[in-house]
KOLKOLTI-689576 format. One record per residue (C-alpha): residue in three letters; x, y, z. Coordinates in pm, 1 decimal, always signed. Layout:
BEGIN
{atom "ala",{X,Y,Z}}
...
// end
This chain:
BEGIN
{atom "unk",{-1203.9,-1220.3,-3030.3}}
{atom "unk",{-1235.4,-944.9,-2797.0}}
{atom "unk",{-927.3,-824.7,-2602.4}}
{atom "unk",{-898.7,-715.3,-2241.4}}
{atom "unk",{-553.1,-606.3,-2126.9}}
{atom "unk",{-443.9,-584.8,-1757.3}}
{atom "unk",{-126.5,-362.0,-1693.4}}
{atom "unk",{+53.7,-468.0,-1378.9}}
{atom "unk",{+67.2,-811.8,-1225.8}}
{atom "unk",{+77.9,-703.2,-863.9}}
{atom "unk",{-212.3,-746.6,-606.4}}
{atom "unk",{-473.3,-569.1,-802.4}}
{atom "unk",{-375.6,-690.6,-1149.4}}
{atom "unk",{-358.7,-1061.3,-1033.4}}
{atom "unk",{-692.5,-1052.0,-845.2}}
{atom "unk",{-858.8,-913.6,-1161.4}}
{atom "unk",{-703.4,-1157.7,-1399.1}}
{atom "unk",{-839.5,-1438.0,-1161.6}}
{atom "unk",{-1184.1,-1296.6,-1141.4}}
{atom "unk",{-1237.8,-1207.1,-1509.3}}
{atom "unk",{-1100.3,-1523.7,-1644.0}}
{atom "unk",{-1365.2,-1721.3,-1462.3}}
{atom "unk",{-1640.6,-1481.8,-1594.3}}
{atom "unk",{-1542.4,-1419.3,-1938.0}}
{atom "unk",{-1585.1,-1692.0,-2218.3}}
{atom "unk",{-1233.9,-1816.5,-2335.2}}
{atom "unk",{-1389.3,-1842.4,-2690.1}}
{atom "unk",{-1478.3,-1467.5,-2689.6}}
{atom "unk",{-1227.0,-1297.3,-2482.4}}
{atom "unk",{-852.0,-1288.4,-2477.3}}
{atom "unk",{-707.5,-1163.0,-2140.5}}
{atom "unk",{-347.9,-1051.5,-2148.4}}
{atom "unk",{-140.0,-947.2,-1828.2}}
{atom "unk",{+171.7,-729.0,-1869.9}}
{atom "unk",{+422.3,-685.6,-1611.5}}
{atom "unk",{+811.5,-648.1,-1612.8}}
{atom "unk",{+875.7,-847.6,-1292.1}}
{atom "unk",{+855.1,-1216.6,-1255.8}}
{atom "unk",{+855.7,-1227.6,-876.0}}
{atom "unk",{+539.9,-1145.7,-656.2}}
{atom "unk",{+615.7,-973.7,-310.0}}
{atom "unk",{+385.3,-980.9,-18.6}}
{atom "unk",{+466.4,-613.5,+56.9}}
{atom "unk",{+308.1,-598.6,+393.3}}
{atom "unk",{+561.7,-846.7,+502.1}}
{atom "unk",{+852.0,-599.3,+419.8}}
{atom "unk",{+774.6,-428.4,+766.0}}
{atom "unk",{+871.0,-750.3,+965.5}}
{atom "unk",{+1205.7,-815.3,+790.5}}
{atom "unk",{+1415.1,-543.0,+960.8}}
{atom "unk",{+1331.5,-710.8,+1304.3}}
{atom "unk",{+1407.3,-1066.9,+1191.5}}
{atom "unk",{+1041.1,-1185.1,+1214.9}}
{atom "unk",{+1028.2,-1256.9,+832.1}}
{atom "unk",{+1295.2,-1324.1,+591.9}}
{atom "unk",{+1311.1,-1258.2,+216.8}}
{atom "unk",{+1176.3,-1613.7,+147.9}}
{atom "unk",{+865.1,-1542.6,+347.3}}
{atom "unk",{+745.0,-1257.6,+119.9}}
{atom "unk",{+828.8,-1360.9,-241.7}}
{atom "unk",{+688.4,-1610.2,-478.7}}
{atom "unk",{+672.7,-1646.5,-856.7}}
{atom "unk",{+400.8,-1442.0,-1022.4}}
{atom "unk",{+331.2,-1737.6,-1242.7}}
{atom "unk",{+197.7,-1934.2,-961.1}}
{atom "unk",{-104.5,-1683.8,-931.8}}
{atom "unk",{-209.3,-1624.0,-1285.3}}
{atom "unk",{-482.1,-1859.8,-1393.7}}
{atom "unk",{-455.4,-2077.9,-1708.2}}
{atom "unk",{-604.7,-1913.6,-2014.9}}
{atom "unk",{-443.7,-1581.9,-1940.4}}
{atom "unk",{-161.8,-1469.3,-2167.0}}
{atom "unk",{+127.1,-1313.5,-1955.8}}
{atom "unk",{+394.3,-1082.4,-2119.7}}
{atom "unk",{+688.2,-981.9,-1911.4}}
{atom "unk",{+805.0,-659.2,-2042.2}}
{atom "unk",{+837.7,-286.8,-1969.9}}
{atom "unk",{+548.8,-69.2,-2080.5}}
{atom "unk",{+637.6,+217.6,-2321.1}}
{atom "unk",{+292.4,+388.2,-2310.8}}
{atom "unk",{-81.1,+376.8,-2347.1}}
{atom "unk",{-231.4,+537.7,-2662.1}}
{atom "unk",{-589.2,+570.3,-2545.3}}
{atom "unk",{-721.0,+737.8,-2855.5}}
{atom "unk",{-595.8,+418.6,-3052.4}}
{atom "unk",{-694.9,+166.2,-2804.0}}
{atom "unk",{-338.0,+25.5,-2788.3}}
{atom "unk",{-56.3,-29.2,-2551.4}}
{atom "unk",{+315.2,+8.3,-2670.4}}
{atom "unk",{+569.7,-223.3,-2514.9}}
{atom "unk",{+936.4,-195.1,-2501.5}}
{atom "unk",{+1076.8,-347.5,-2809.3}}
{atom "unk",{+797.3,-242.1,-3036.9}}
{atom "unk",{+524.6,-496.2,-2955.8}}
{atom "unk",{+194.8,-345.4,-2984.2}}
{atom "unk",{-132.1,-465.1,-2784.8}}
{atom "unk",{-472.1,-367.4,-2896.5}}
{atom "unk",{-757.2,-375.9,-2650.5}}
{atom "unk",{-1135.6,-334.6,-2608.9}}
{atom "unk",{-1096.5,-264.9,-2238.8}}
{atom "unk",{-784.5,-183.7,-2032.8}}
{atom "unk",{-735.9,-212.8,-1664.2}}
{atom "unk",{-423.9,-7.1,-1529.5}}
{atom "unk",{-297.1,-162.0,-1213.2}}
{atom "unk",{+72.6,-39.1,-1225.3}}
{atom "unk",{+82.0,+53.8,-868.6}}
{atom "unk",{+313.6,+311.7,-721.7}}
{atom "unk",{+682.1,+323.6,-663.3}}
{atom "unk",{+935.4,+469.2,-420.0}}
{atom "unk",{+1143.4,+764.5,-553.5}}
{atom "unk",{+1412.1,+835.0,-299.9}}
{atom "unk",{+1590.7,+1064.9,-556.4}}
{atom "unk",{+1303.8,+1305.9,-528.2}}
{atom "unk",{+1423.3,+1419.1,-186.7}}
{atom "unk",{+1749.9,+1614.1,-201.7}}
{atom "unk",{+2018.9,+1454.0,-7.2}}
{atom "unk",{+1837.2,+1120.9,+57.4}}
{atom "unk",{+2052.2,+918.5,-165.2}}
{atom "unk",{+2384.1,+1068.6,-82.9}}
{atom "unk",{+2676.1,+911.7,+119.5}}
{atom "unk",{+2463.8,+762.2,+403.5}}
{atom "unk",{+2208.4,+603.2,+190.3}}
{atom "unk",{+2201.2,+218.1,+270.3}}
{atom "unk",{+2463.1,+283.0,+541.8}}
{atom "unk",{+2273.3,+485.6,+803.0}}
{atom "unk",{+1961.0,+586.0,+593.6}}
{atom "unk",{+1724.1,+317.5,+481.6}}
{atom "unk",{+1370.5,+244.7,+354.4}}
{atom "unk",{+1176.0,-81.3,+415.7}}
{atom "unk",{+923.6,-10.0,+131.7}}
{atom "unk",{+1163.5,-219.2,-105.6}}
{atom "unk",{+1273.9,-569.8,-45.5}}
{atom "unk",{+1643.5,-460.7,-82.0}}
{atom "unk",{+1584.4,-189.2,+173.2}}
{atom "unk",{+1418.7,-411.9,+428.9}}
{atom "unk",{+1697.9,-664.7,+405.5}}
{atom "unk",{+1972.2,-399.3,+437.3}}
{atom "unk",{+1800.7,-268.1,+743.6}}
{atom "unk",{+1775.7,-612.2,+893.3}}
{atom "unk",{+2164.9,-638.0,+863.2}}
{atom "unk",{+2210.0,-273.9,+997.3}}
{atom "unk",{+1996.2,-341.8,+1321.4}}
{atom "unk",{+2182.9,-661.3,+1412.5}}
{atom "unk",{+2486.1,-461.9,+1516.2}}
{atom "unk",{+2348.4,-119.5,+1580.8}}
{atom "unk",{+2422.3,-13.5,+1931.6}}
{atom "unk",{+2170.3,+276.6,+1960.5}}
{atom "unk",{+2109.5,+635.8,+1931.1}}
{atom "unk",{+1843.4,+866.0,+1766.6}}
{atom "unk",{+1625.8,+636.7,+1545.6}}
{atom "unk",{+1398.3,+837.3,+1317.2}}
{atom "unk",{+1114.0,+698.9,+1118.6}}
{atom "unk",{+1009.4,+979.2,+865.3}}
{atom "unk",{+747.5,+1022.4,+595.1}}
{atom "unk",{+851.0,+1221.9,+287.8}}
{atom "unk",{+531.9,+1324.4,+132.3}}
{atom "unk",{+174.9,+1211.9,+93.7}}
{atom "unk",{+32.6,+989.1,-43.8}}
{atom "unk",{+223.1,+671.3,+18.5}}
{atom "unk",{+142.6,+298.0,+33.9}}
{atom "unk",{+18.6,+154.0,+355.1}}
{atom "unk",{-39.1,+466.1,+578.9}}
{atom "unk",{-11.9,+277.6,+911.3}}
{atom "unk",{+316.4,+115.4,+829.9}}
{atom "unk",{+540.3,+379.3,+987.5}}
{atom "unk",{+337.5,+358.4,+1309.6}}
{atom "unk",{+382.9,-23.1,+1298.5}}
{atom "unk",{+761.7,+23.5,+1242.3}}
{atom "unk",{+821.8,+241.3,+1544.1}}
{atom "unk",{+612.7,-0.9,+1755.8}}
{atom "unk",{+799.1,-305.0,+1639.1}}
{atom "unk",{+1132.2,-109.5,+1692.3}}
{atom "unk",{+1029.0,-32.3,+2044.5}}
{atom "unk",{+978.5,-421.1,+2102.2}}
{atom "unk",{+1302.1,-512.5,+1914.3}}
{atom "unk",{+1539.7,-292.0,+2113.9}}
{atom "unk",{+1354.5,-378.1,+2445.6}}
{atom "unk",{+1418.2,-742.5,+2379.5}}
{atom "unk",{+1773.8,-670.7,+2294.9}}
{atom "unk",{+1808.6,-487.0,+2617.8}}
{atom "unk",{+1916.2,-150.8,+2472.9}}
{atom "unk",{+1568.0,+37.7,+2457.1}}
{atom "unk",{+1702.5,+286.7,+2702.5}}
{atom "unk",{+1980.7,+373.1,+2461.7}}
{atom "unk",{+1735.6,+412.3,+2153.8}}
{atom "unk",{+1541.3,+736.1,+2113.2}}
{atom "unk",{+1256.4,+672.8,+1871.9}}
{atom "unk",{+1079.1,+946.0,+1677.2}}
{atom "unk",{+800.0,+936.4,+1412.2}}
{atom "unk",{+834.7,+1235.6,+1177.8}}
{atom "unk",{+513.1,+1309.6,+958.7}}
{atom "unk",{+373.8,+1577.9,+749.7}}
{atom "unk",{+41.7,+1483.8,+919.6}}
{atom "unk",{-95.2,+1687.0,+1211.5}}
{atom "unk",{-60.5,+1367.0,+1415.4}}
{atom "unk",{-4.5,+991.0,+1416.2}}
{atom "unk",{-289.5,+936.6,+1157.5}}
{atom "unk",{-513.5,+1140.3,+927.7}}
{atom "unk",{-841.4,+1131.3,+1128.2}}
{atom "unk",{-891.7,+1261.0,+1481.2}}
{atom "unk",{-1034.6,+974.0,+1669.7}}
{atom "unk",{-772.0,+725.5,+1544.0}}
{atom "unk",{-513.1,+980.8,+1600.7}}
{atom "unk",{-611.3,+1018.9,+1958.9}}
{atom "unk",{-595.7,+637.6,+2031.9}}
{atom "unk",{-269.1,+589.8,+1836.6}}
{atom "unk",{-92.0,+894.0,+1977.3}}
{atom "unk",{-175.3,+773.3,+2335.0}}
{atom "unk",{-40.1,+422.6,+2239.6}}
{atom "unk",{+286.1,+587.2,+2110.2}}
{atom "unk",{+327.7,+804.3,+2405.8}}
{atom "unk",{+292.1,+506.4,+2646.1}}
{atom "unk",{+595.9,+346.8,+2440.7}}
{atom "unk",{+795.1,+654.0,+2486.1}}
{atom "unk",{+786.5,+717.9,+2104.6}}
{atom "unk",{+805.0,+1081.9,+2014.0}}
{atom "unk",{+572.3,+1217.8,+1729.8}}
{atom "unk",{+687.7,+1525.1,+1543.7}}
{atom "unk",{+385.9,+1637.9,+1317.5}}
{atom "unk",{+352.4,+1890.1,+1039.7}}
{atom "unk",{+714.3,+1816.1,+928.6}}
{atom "unk",{+751.0,+1864.7,+550.7}}
{atom "unk",{+1092.8,+1740.5,+449.4}}
{atom "unk",{+1279.5,+1973.6,+225.6}}
{atom "unk",{+1621.7,+1787.3,+245.0}}
{atom "unk",{+1847.3,+1548.0,+409.1}}
{atom "unk",{+2183.2,+1698.6,+533.1}}
{atom "unk",{+2417.9,+1387.8,+543.4}}
{atom "unk",{+2708.0,+1589.6,+706.5}}
{atom "unk",{+2504.2,+1716.8,+1002.7}}
{atom "unk",{+2284.0,+1401.4,+990.8}}
{atom "unk",{+1951.7,+1590.4,+1018.3}}
{atom "unk",{+1626.3,+1629.3,+842.3}}
{atom "unk",{+1548.8,+1968.9,+733.7}}
{atom "unk",{+1194.0,+2093.5,+680.3}}
{atom "unk",{+1063.0,+2359.1,+452.5}}
{atom "unk",{+1034.4,+2598.1,+751.5}}
{atom "unk",{+1393.8,+2522.2,+842.1}}
{atom "unk",{+1325.6,+2300.1,+1157.7}}
{atom "unk",{+1573.2,+2032.0,+1198.4}}
{atom "unk",{+1548.5,+1672.1,+1330.6}}
{atom "unk",{+1866.9,+1479.3,+1420.6}}
{atom "unk",{+1911.2,+1124.7,+1357.4}}
{atom "unk",{+2181.2,+847.8,+1413.0}}
{atom "unk",{+1979.9,+611.2,+1206.1}}
{atom "unk",{+1699.0,+717.2,+958.4}}
{atom "unk",{+1425.8,+502.9,+820.2}}
{atom "unk",{+1218.5,+685.4,+575.2}}
{atom "unk",{+922.4,+646.3,+341.9}}
{atom "unk",{+1048.6,+788.5,+4.5}}
{atom "unk",{+815.4,+998.9,-218.6}}
{atom "unk",{+571.2,+753.9,-383.9}}
{atom "unk",{+481.5,+806.5,-762.1}}
{atom "unk",{+292.6,+626.8,-1025.4}}
{atom "unk",{+456.4,+448.5,-1320.5}}
{atom "unk",{+673.5,+660.7,-1566.9}}
{atom "unk",{+463.7,+514.2,-1845.1}}
{atom "unk",{+163.8,+702.3,-1700.7}}
{atom "unk",{+333.5,+1027.2,-1760.3}}
{atom "unk",{+451.8,+922.2,-2108.2}}
{atom "unk",{+86.9,+838.2,-2180.7}}
{atom "unk",{-48.3,+1171.7,-2072.8}}
{atom "unk",{-287.5,+1014.3,-1828.9}}
{atom "unk",{-148.1,+1109.4,-1486.4}}
{atom "unk",{-134.9,+1407.4,-1243.6}}
{atom "unk",{+198.0,+1560.8,-1117.7}}
{atom "unk",{+275.7,+1242.7,-921.0}}
{atom "unk",{+182.3,+1007.3,-1222.8}}
{atom "unk",{-141.7,+895.2,-1047.0}}
{atom "unk",{-422.9,+853.6,-1291.6}}
{atom "unk",{-739.2,+1084.8,-1244.2}}
{atom "unk",{-1010.3,+813.0,-1173.2}}
{atom "unk",{-1377.7,+839.1,-1078.4}}
{atom "unk",{-1371.0,+745.2,-727.6}}
{atom "unk",{-1707.5,+570.3,-731.7}}
{atom "unk",{-1691.6,+382.8,-1070.6}}
{atom "unk",{-1316.0,+334.9,-1099.5}}
{atom "unk",{-1323.5,+443.5,-1457.0}}
{atom "unk",{-1061.0,+662.8,-1598.4}}
{atom "unk",{-1183.1,+1022.3,-1628.6}}
{atom "unk",{-1029.7,+1050.3,-1984.4}}
{atom "unk",{-1117.2,+714.0,-2140.0}}
{atom "unk",{-1445.2,+518.1,-2086.8}}
{atom "unk",{-1284.6,+181.4,-2175.4}}
{atom "unk",{-1002.1,+228.8,-1923.0}}
{atom "unk",{-1054.8,+136.5,-1558.7}}
{atom "unk",{-790.3,+192.3,-1276.7}}
{atom "unk",{-736.7,-11.2,-980.1}}
{atom "unk",{-523.3,-4.4,-682.3}}
{atom "unk",{-228.3,+236.2,-605.5}}
{atom "unk",{-224.5,+360.1,-975.8}}
{atom "unk",{-537.6,+584.5,-921.8}}
{atom "unk",{-567.2,+922.1,-764.0}}
{atom "unk",{-872.6,+827.0,-561.4}}
{atom "unk",{-879.0,+979.7,-218.4}}
{atom "unk",{-826.6,+671.6,+0.6}}
{atom "unk",{-546.1,+465.0,+130.0}}
{atom "unk",{-297.6,+309.1,-108.3}}
{atom "unk",{-340.9,-21.4,+65.3}}
{atom "unk",{-412.1,-383.9,-36.0}}
{atom "unk",{-745.7,-395.3,+145.0}}
{atom "unk",{-851.4,-93.5,-70.9}}
{atom "unk",{-751.1,-283.0,-392.4}}
{atom "unk",{-933.9,-592.7,-271.7}}
{atom "unk",{-1270.2,-412.9,-201.0}}
{atom "unk",{-1232.0,-190.8,-524.0}}
{atom "unk",{-1184.4,-500.0,-732.5}}
{atom "unk",{-1528.9,-622.4,-656.0}}
{atom "unk",{-1662.2,-291.5,-769.9}}
{atom "unk",{-1443.9,-279.2,-1081.3}}
{atom "unk",{-1554.4,-627.6,-1169.6}}
{atom "unk",{-1912.6,-544.1,-1155.8}}
{atom "unk",{-1879.8,-228.0,-1347.8}}
{atom "unk",{-1661.3,-385.6,-1624.7}}
{atom "unk",{-1925.6,-659.4,-1668.0}}
{atom "unk",{-2198.3,-393.5,-1671.0}}
{atom "unk",{-2009.6,-211.7,-1952.8}}
{atom "unk",{-1943.1,-520.9,-2151.8}}
{atom "unk",{-2302.8,-621.3,-2146.1}}
{atom "unk",{-2414.7,-267.7,-2216.5}}
{atom "unk",{-2561.1,-170.4,-1881.4}}
{atom "unk",{-2478.5,+150.6,-1670.5}}
{atom "unk",{-2217.8,+162.5,-1423.0}}
{atom "unk",{-2429.1,+82.2,-1115.8}}
{atom "unk",{-2169.0,-39.6,-874.8}}
{atom "unk",{-2010.9,+241.5,-646.9}}
{atom "unk",{-1696.8,+216.2,-447.1}}
{atom "unk",{-1724.2,+381.4,-116.3}}
{atom "unk",{-1348.9,+406.0,-36.6}}
{atom "unk",{-1355.7,+113.4,+210.2}}
{atom "unk",{-1020.1,+53.3,+366.9}}
{atom "unk",{-939.3,-208.0,+646.2}}
{atom "unk",{-601.2,-219.9,+806.7}}
{atom "unk",{-452.3,-422.7,+1090.3}}
{atom "unk",{-186.5,-226.7,+1269.6}}
{atom "unk",{+98.9,-424.2,+1439.3}}
{atom "unk",{+167.4,-266.9,+1788.6}}
{atom "unk",{+441.6,-489.9,+1901.2}}
{atom "unk",{+477.2,-740.0,+2190.0}}
{atom "unk",{+209.7,-970.5,+2029.0}}
{atom "unk",{-71.2,-707.3,+2007.0}}
{atom "unk",{-228.9,-515.3,+1728.7}}
{atom "unk",{-496.9,-261.8,+1647.7}}
{atom "unk",{-757.1,-255.5,+1354.0}}
{atom "unk",{-923.8,+33.4,+1164.5}}
{atom "unk",{-1203.7,+6.0,+911.9}}
{atom "unk",{-1333.1,+335.2,+734.4}}
{atom "unk",{-1430.6,+472.8,+396.6}}
{atom "unk",{-1467.7,+810.6,+220.1}}
{atom "unk",{-1717.1,+937.4,+459.8}}
{atom "unk",{-1662.9,+761.7,+787.9}}
{atom "unk",{-1339.1,+784.8,+986.2}}
{atom "unk",{-1217.5,+486.4,+1180.3}}
{atom "unk",{-1437.3,+435.2,+1489.6}}
{atom "unk",{-1413.7,+197.7,+1787.0}}
{atom "unk",{-1625.7,-105.7,+1799.7}}
{atom "unk",{-1619.1,-480.1,+1691.8}}
{atom "unk",{-1532.3,-637.1,+1349.3}}
{atom "unk",{-1663.7,-807.6,+1154.1}}
{atom "unk",{-1967.2,-915.9,+1377.1}}
{atom "unk",{-2145.0,-657.1,+1596.1}}
{atom "unk",{-2068.4,-730.7,+1963.6}}
{atom "unk",{-1888.2,-1052.0,+1892.3}}
{atom "unk",{-1583.6,-943.2,+1668.4}}
{atom "unk",{-1354.4,-1135.7,+1725.3}}
{atom "unk",{-1149.0,-825.2,+1638.8}}
{atom "unk",{-1154.0,-492.4,+1815.1}}
{atom "unk",{-1168.2,-168.9,+1630.0}}
{atom "unk",{-934.1,+94.5,+1766.7}}
{atom "unk",{-837.8,-150.8,+2042.1}}
{atom "unk",{-482.4,-298.9,+2122.3}}
{atom "unk",{-550.5,-665.7,+2144.7}}
{atom "unk",{-376.6,-995.0,+2096.3}}
{atom "unk",{-652.1,-1112.6,+1859.3}}
{atom "unk",{-585.8,-816.1,+1617.6}}
{atom "unk",{-220.7,-927.2,+1612.4}}
{atom "unk",{-346.4,-1290.3,+1512.6}}
{atom "unk",{-553.6,-1120.8,+1236.5}}
{atom "unk",{-236.9,-953.7,+1099.7}}
{atom "unk",{-35.1,-1272.0,+1101.6}}
{atom "unk",{-310.8,-1480.0,+950.8}}
{atom "unk",{-349.4,-1242.8,+662.8}}
{atom "unk",{-30.5,-1356.7,+495.2}}
{atom "unk",{-180.7,-1714.8,+445.3}}
{atom "unk",{-519.9,-1543.5,+321.2}}
{atom "unk",{-324.3,-1326.9,+73.1}}
{atom "unk",{-138.5,-1609.3,-98.4}}
{atom "unk",{-430.9,-1863.3,-102.6}}
{atom "unk",{-749.3,-1662.0,-116.1}}
{atom "unk",{-712.2,-1294.8,-202.4}}
{atom "unk",{-459.9,-1321.4,-507.8}}
{atom "unk",{-664.4,-1595.6,-654.5}}
{atom "unk",{-978.8,-1377.5,-658.2}}
{atom "unk",{-1188.2,-1596.6,-416.9}}
{atom "unk",{-1447.3,-1445.4,-196.7}}
{atom "unk",{-1386.1,-1314.1,+162.1}}
{atom "unk",{-1641.3,-1289.1,+423.7}}
{atom "unk",{-1611.4,-917.0,+431.4}}
{atom "unk",{-1835.7,-697.0,+214.2}}
{atom "unk",{-1680.3,-450.0,-27.4}}
{atom "unk",{-1894.7,-167.1,+114.4}}
{atom "unk",{-1815.7,-60.9,+462.4}}
{atom "unk",{-2090.3,-124.9,+735.6}}
{atom "unk",{-2157.8,+62.7,+1032.7}}
{atom "unk",{-2267.1,-257.8,+1212.8}}
{atom "unk",{-2052.0,-299.4,+1527.1}}
{atom "unk",{-1917.8,+72.0,+1521.1}}
{atom "unk",{-1964.2,+307.3,+1791.8}}
{atom "unk",{-1994.6,+681.9,+1715.1}}
{atom "unk",{-1792.6,+889.3,+1956.8}}
{atom "unk",{-1681.0,+1245.4,+1999.0}}
{atom "unk",{-1359.0,+1395.6,+2103.5}}
// end
């Protein structure tokens, strides 16, 4: 019996378990998934919780609902990977041997990495919404907050879902407008990026959108510390941004076991061939989703598109063929912009987000880099698609490789 082990039962690991169980003979292959958590979270939904659009029950389900029959599931912490020995050590001393290993352990928030962030104002006037607990705490806070300087800050790159901070400030604008206190709330987006987004065409569109909503963008701000007494963010060049309420994207890092295994970079992300998704250190280890260091967004869409490439390359390897499938860095993100509208971006390693229509040229129904109601509906519909199609490894009518069909090249 040959053995395939998947570390991580989140979005990426669950998709691969479903795809591979269908493809590999149960008589020849044992598939094991390891994860310490029993609850699966729809993480894009965390964004909606602070504003009362979703509640906790809308974003969590049991992981066991999504693992296919015929897959062994072990709920345990992982001690480390011993790549030279083709084995994984679990907490408690259990040893798993493997022929092939998929690492899909994701990324975690590390608020303690930023000096002052977890001091006396943490969870009182300083929050994150990248954890379920943080999102719920922020919902409670916003119910009684009467206004002031609301700052949405990004600690460091990379981080999960790069558009989420933009969505947050847009939804905050709507939320406080509907409460009738928008004139009492000053909203700022503080980012280490040179603008609202990483690429110029999308940045121009999103910057104009934020300006129209009276949302201030403070670029090139690298947070050195949080001063709880003065209630300010302090940058490395000693600039300061005042806040009355601070929502922050904490430093994101890969799993600690990656460091213990000697497989990661300084943020515990695993050096990975960006095209084949194979570990740069071991040929029988593949890396999927946020656990890798590939230069694309840490987002669910990337894990989905990449999973198709990883599946093909893993099957090639098993059957003795070369790794012919190449991941192009395809990412596709709906951006909730408030008041029942949204934007959409579609891009890859080589091509920045461009205007146009998606997925059908000239038809859509979604508009790229356009603020429309249809894009909002796409964002809302995705939760159903996530639970019923994506996690179960079913096919979606969107190719893994990005296409230029429907896109318009423009210059600034």
